[in-house]
C-alpha positions in Angstrom: 0.1 0.1 0.0 1.3 3.6 -0.7 0.0 6.5 1.1 -0.5 9.6 -0.5 0.8 12.5 1.7 0.5 16.4 1.1 3.8 18.4 0.8 3.4 19.1 4.5 3.5 15.2 5.6 -0.4 15.0 5.9 -1.9 11.4 4.9 -4.8 12.0 2.7 -5.2 8.9 1.0 -3.6 5.7 -0.1 -3.0 3.7 -3.5 -2.7 0.2 -4.0 0.3 -1.0 -6.5 -1.4 -2.0 -9.9 -0.4 -4.9 -11.6 -1.8 -5.7 -15.2 -0.8 -9.0 -16.7 2.0 -9.3 -14.4 3.7 -6.0 -15.2 3.7 -3.4 -12.6 2.5 -0.3 -13.8 4.5 2.9 -13.1 2.9 3.9 -9.6 5.5 6.4 -8.9 4.4 8.8 -11.6 0.8 8.1 -10.6 1.4 8.7 -6.8 3.4 12.1 -7.7 0.7 13.0 -10.1 -2.2 12.5 -7.5 -0.1 14.3 -4.7 0.4 17.2 -7.0 -3.4 17.4 -8.1 -4.9 16.9 -4.4 -2.4 19.3 -3.2 -3.8 22.1 -5.8 -7.3 21.2 -5.0 -6.4 21.7 -1.5 -4.6 25.0 -1.8 -7.2 26.6 -4.3 -10.4 25.4 -3.2 -13.0 28.1 -2.7 -14.0 26.6 0.5 -12.0 26.7 3.8 -10.5 23.2 4.5 -9.1 22.0 7.8 -7.5 19.0 8.4 -7.3 17.8 12.1 -5.7 14.5 13.8 -7.7 12.3 15.9 -7.4 14.6 19.0 -8.8 17.7 17.2 -5.3 19.3 16.7 -5.3 21.2 13.4 -2.5 20.0 11.3 -3.2 21.7 8.0 -5.5 24.6 6.7 -5.9 26.1 3.2 -5.8 29.8 2.5 -9.7 30.1 2.2 -10.0 28.8 5.8 -7.8 31.5 7.0 -9.6 33.9 5.2 -12.8 32.5 6.6 -11.8 32.5 10.0 -9.6 35.6 9.8 -6.4 33.9 11.0 -3.2 33.2 9.4 -1.9 29.6 8.9 0.6 29.8 11.7 -2.1 31.2 14.2 -4.3 27.8 13.3 -2.1 24.9 12.9 -1.2 22.9 16.0 -4.0 24.3 18.0 -7.0 22.7 19.1 -10.2 22.7 16.8 -12.3 23.8 20.2 -10.1 27.0 20.6 
């Protein structure tokens, strides 16, 4: 199993290695393309997106979330979602 991780290290999904007629498809290119696409979606989304861990600590926010809540990224990351 291959994990899809954002540039900042957040796990956002996973890929299984693909096999076709016994030949391994070049999953590394697929993986890199997926990471780039998902990071672009996260960064450019009109909606605010906040990624939290299992304890409710903010791991990552996009630009729209910062605008929506009136804080910059440094003020939100590593804070509890229950601020």
